[in-house]
C-alpha positions in Angstrom: -64.3 177.6 126.2 -64.1 173.9 125.4 -60.3 173.4 125.3 -58.9 170.4 127.2 -58.3 171.2 130.9 -59.3 174.8 130.4 -59.4 176.7 133.8 -60.0 180.5 134.1 -57.8 181.8 136.9 -59.1 185.4 136.8 -60.2 187.9 134.2 -56.6 188.1 132.8 -55.2 184.6 133.1 -56.4 181.2 132.0 -54.6 177.8 131.7 -55.3 174.8 129.5 -53.9 171.7 127.8 -52.5 171.8 124.3 -55.0 173.7 122.1 -55.5 172.7 118.4 -54.8 175.1 115.5 -58.5 175.8 115.3 -58.8 176.4 119.1 -56.1 179.1 118.9 -58.4 181.1 116.6 -61.1 180.8 119.2 -58.7 181.9 121.9 -57.9 185.0 119.9 -61.6 185.7 119.3 -62.2 185.5 123.1 -59.8 188.5 123.5 -56.6 186.8 124.7 -53.5 188.7 123.7 -50.7 186.3 124.7 -49.9 182.6 124.8 -47.2 181.3 127.1 -46.2 177.7 126.2 -44.7 175.8 129.1 -44.4 172.5 127.3 -41.3 170.9 125.8 -41.3 170.8 122.0 -40.9 167.0 122.0 -44.0 166.4 124.2 -47.0 166.5 122.0 -46.4 170.1 120.9 -48.3 171.6 118.0 -45.9 172.1 115.0 -45.3 175.8 114.3 -47.3 176.8 117.3 -45.5 180.1 117.4 -46.6 181.0 113.9 -50.2 179.8 114.5 -50.4 182.0 117.5 -48.8 185.0 115.8 -51.2 184.6 112.7 -54.1 184.9 115.2 -52.7 188.3 116.4 -51.4 187.1 119.8 -47.9 187.2 121.3 -46.2 183.8 121.7 -43.7 183.1 124.5 -42.1 179.6 124.9 -40.7 178.8 128.4 -40.1 175.0 128.3 -40.4 173.4 131.7 -39.4 169.9 132.6 -42.0 168.6 135.0 -40.0 165.8 136.7 -40.9 164.9 140.2 -38.5 166.6 142.6 -37.6 165.5 146.1 -37.5 168.6 148.4 -34.9 168.7 151.2 -36.1 170.1 154.5 
């Protein structure tokens, strides 16, 4: 798969940067069943990503995460 920052974790989980509309079709053809979007909507998100994923027969879940640096207390 030639998607930005694509990493296969195991046979069931992979991670990547923001796929394009066309790349979501390739993801579906590869057999993926679900997309979990961790990005905020205002951070380079693909418009109507939920609909694009659904049209390709996959489940879409959006869990927006703010990736700010955190100082951990010992």
